[in-house]
C-alpha angles and dihedrals in degrees: 000000000000128000092255093053089049093054091046092050092048091052091048091050090050090051091049091049092053091051093057101046121076095240133356103237143159116256110266096028121120099210102170147002110334095353140291092321097032090240103110093257128127120205090219118126132179092054128151111282092196129028124223116246091266094047129243118329116277107234100184142337134200130195099195108097104092121216130330147077104259113133125217129269114207122203141140095001094310139099120215122196140152135228145161104256133161093354099312144081101253134192117213133202112203135183109254091215097061111353095253111160112250095180140335132198132193105227108171152337117318126231115038096180131044095236110013101052130185140042120312105182125099119235114250114221120204114174108291095353134072128197126206135184117202126212088257095055099260109150117199138184113204136181104250094217099062110358094254108165112241098179142340137204136167120225093212105041099031099039106021092245119191129195132207096233142354109285094096124218119347103149120121108220123236127227114203114172107306093344132097111202123203142152117239090159124198139089095324091061137290102245123045133190122204134185101258091213099059109003095247117149117258099176143332129205103241093171087071116055103165116142115258116265125191100269123108127232122262129203118231132179107205132153088005092297125113108225143168119235121206132178123214141168090270106034151347109243145160132222128198112265095222099047113010091241112155108251103178142345133199111201111227123158112218130185137230098332134012110196117144117100115243120253123219132195125165104320094337128107117190123195133173138180140170135235092088097307107104127185139320134191121207126192113216115208121202123202111174104311093332121101138190134183125216124185112237101182143350125194143150096238094100108039101162117183110190106316094094132227130248130209119223111176110314095340132085119207127200143125118276113190103320099334135084108236131200111200134183102240096209098050105023090233118145112241094188144328136202139180089241105156097336120243112358152109134292145208134172135221136161093356093307132106123222109204121189122199115220099211143049114014092350098252117204121199137193111218131179112246097230130129097216100072146337111273120179118198103181144334142192139180118250112248123220092036119186122216090250129087112277093231102152110106119245112263122210117195135156092347095312136109120218123200120184121198113172107291093357125089116183125193121199132188111238098173120124097230 
């Protein structure tokens, strides 16, 4: 094979690779909901294994975001985030180095809920485009460089979307190759795939008509089939990536609000929700191209509300009520639990958990991700606390920790220097 053919083949392989990963990103970036793989894990290494008494160093802070619970996405030297400001839901592009605003654009009506106002979704970054979903179901594609609107849809008016309860839209949309995946819910089909370039419908899963909940879609390669897993108030289920055909469904009746993203390992799918429901693990069997889901256990020991869970090895970690719980994913047995920071959210990096409490002074703790015992390695209280719950999840990108609290965004240095 000649040099020209080798170069051509390398380019084609690179293009194929980019088609089959969720987002083409730089190592260390956090380009979408819960990171590059949407699993709450950062790829960062060389981080502090113990925090000083005052916590890690605060690098910069801004107080310009308005209200809301949208967490940051970090990619290509920029931070993207949303907030209700000056009477509109607004998307912001900031410099990663110091938080300076590069551009902002008003994109819809503010509010969305009588009490818990503001956007909740995380921006999804895909190369030179970003995608946002407002609390009122407005779905946008923007040019990342300047915020130019490429196209717009609304999950309710354009697709007849229906939700399980009244908190409006909170999902963070998924980009997979040329597809944008989202969850309008309702009689037309729960899960929808659009062409990411123009917003035109590619397929919709009409075999599944659950109302949309508040969870975000996950990619899973199982039984040789690429599939999208979604969690609703009635089930956890998967549809085929190429066609939207329903592959399997595990019946599971939720209540009020289903929020936490599913966790997968081998043939296991773990889900959890609050309001007295708890957690379930399903085993998904694959025979040829046929799938079936069987519940292995259900218990109330992991009743995660909206702070998410992360898997490290064979254990899942998350807050249940006011305790941090470590659970064996395969058996559902609790390995340990601790008060930690109370009810809150979680992320993982470099073998460590960062757990953020939602109430009081907004405590943030560093905890070893180990299944044998609870080991805390530092904590601090978030400064510049608002009077609202600190619901946005911690984000870890390029050696830095981001904490959003209404109009405030704080950036800390986590590197072990």
